[in-house]
Backbone bond lengths (Angstrom), bond angles and torsions (degrees), N, CA, C in turn:
res aa  C-N    CA-C-N  psi(-1)  N-CA   C-N-CA  omega(-1)  CA-C   N-CA-C  phi
1 G - - - 1.465 - - 1.559 108.86 -
2 A 1.360 112.05 -93.33 1.491 115.83 -177.25 1.452 113.11 -67.32
3 A 1.376 115.12 -37.43 1.480 120.57 -178.26 1.540 110.60 -62.73
4 Q 1.313 117.54 -40.39 1.449 121.44 178.81 1.522 111.99 -67.58
5 T 1.320 115.79 -38.16 1.416 120.96 -178.31 1.520 110.94 -67.10
6 T 1.310 116.19 -40.64 1.418 120.20 -174.26 1.532 107.44 -77.06
7 S 1.360 120.03 -23.65 1.445 123.87 179.69 1.503 108.67 -80.95
8 M 1.273 119.36 -30.74 1.473 124.98 -175.25 1.546 109.87 -82.16
9 F 1.343 116.87 -27.11 1.483 122.07 -173.89 1.537 108.74 -63.97
10 P 1.352 119.47 -50.83 1.451 119.62 -179.14 1.511 112.37 -62.72
11 Q 1.286 119.34 -31.52 1.428 122.94 178.70 1.510 109.70 -64.94
12 C 1.358 117.50 -49.78 1.430 121.75 177.77 1.559 110.21 -61.60
13 F 1.287 116.94 -42.30 1.515 120.62 179.96 1.473 107.90 -60.25
14 L 1.354 121.13 -47.72 1.403 126.64 -175.44 1.516 108.26 -65.65
15 S 1.346 119.68 -42.29 1.499 117.96 177.87 1.433 110.11 -66.52
16 C 1.326 123.69 -41.85 1.500 123.08 178.05 1.435 107.52 -61.08
17 R 1.330 120.89 -46.03 1.463 125.08 -179.83 1.541 112.24 -59.64
18 D 1.332 115.49 -39.01 1.463 119.63 -177.74 1.547 108.74 -69.06
19 V 1.306 116.10 -37.86 1.467 120.50 178.42 1.519 108.98 -66.49
20 F 1.314 119.79 -39.77 1.471 122.93 -178.66 1.571 107.60 -67.24
21 M 1.308 116.80 -47.17 1.411 124.60 177.96 1.557 111.04 -57.76
22 A 1.252 116.06 -43.63 1.508 122.48 -177.48 1.569 108.14 -62.61
23 A 1.336 111.90 -43.98 1.496 118.40 -178.44 1.539 108.97 -66.03
24 H 1.331 114.52 -39.45 1.454 122.55 -178.43 1.557 108.56 -62.78
25 W 1.371 115.82 -48.09 1.413 121.54 -177.68 1.572 111.42 -65.59
26 L 1.307 114.81 -38.24 1.476 116.94 179.59 1.449 109.49 -62.80
27 S 1.362 117.40 -46.18 1.481 117.08 178.22 1.544 114.30 -65.47
28 F 1.308 113.51 -29.79 1.481 117.32 176.12 1.483 111.45 -68.68
29 L 1.352 117.33 -45.44 1.440 121.96 177.80 1.536 111.31 -58.61
30 Q 1.328 116.19 -39.90 1.459 120.77 -176.16 1.558 107.16 -66.70
31 Q 1.303 116.71 -40.58 1.458 121.22 177.64 1.520 110.29 -61.39
32 Q 1.370 119.29 -41.53 1.427 122.84 -176.64 1.541 106.99 -70.04
33 Q 1.310 117.83 -37.66 1.551 114.66 176.11 1.452 111.53 -65.08
34 K 1.317 118.29 -37.68 1.496 121.81 179.07 1.516 111.01 -59.66
35 V 1.295 112.10 -41.68 1.522 118.91 -179.82 1.539 108.70 -64.42
36 Q 1.251 116.72 -47.37 1.494 122.59 -176.08 1.492 111.88 -62.86
37 I 1.337 114.66 -38.15 1.483 120.51 -177.28 1.559 108.31 -71.45
């Protein structure tokens, strides 16, 4: 019950954070490529 919920919450948070960071890095890399070109 509570133990499973508390253990699953960090996993969901990390996954959402990873998706956000991935999108941020993709936009950052695109900007870097535009600057280089």
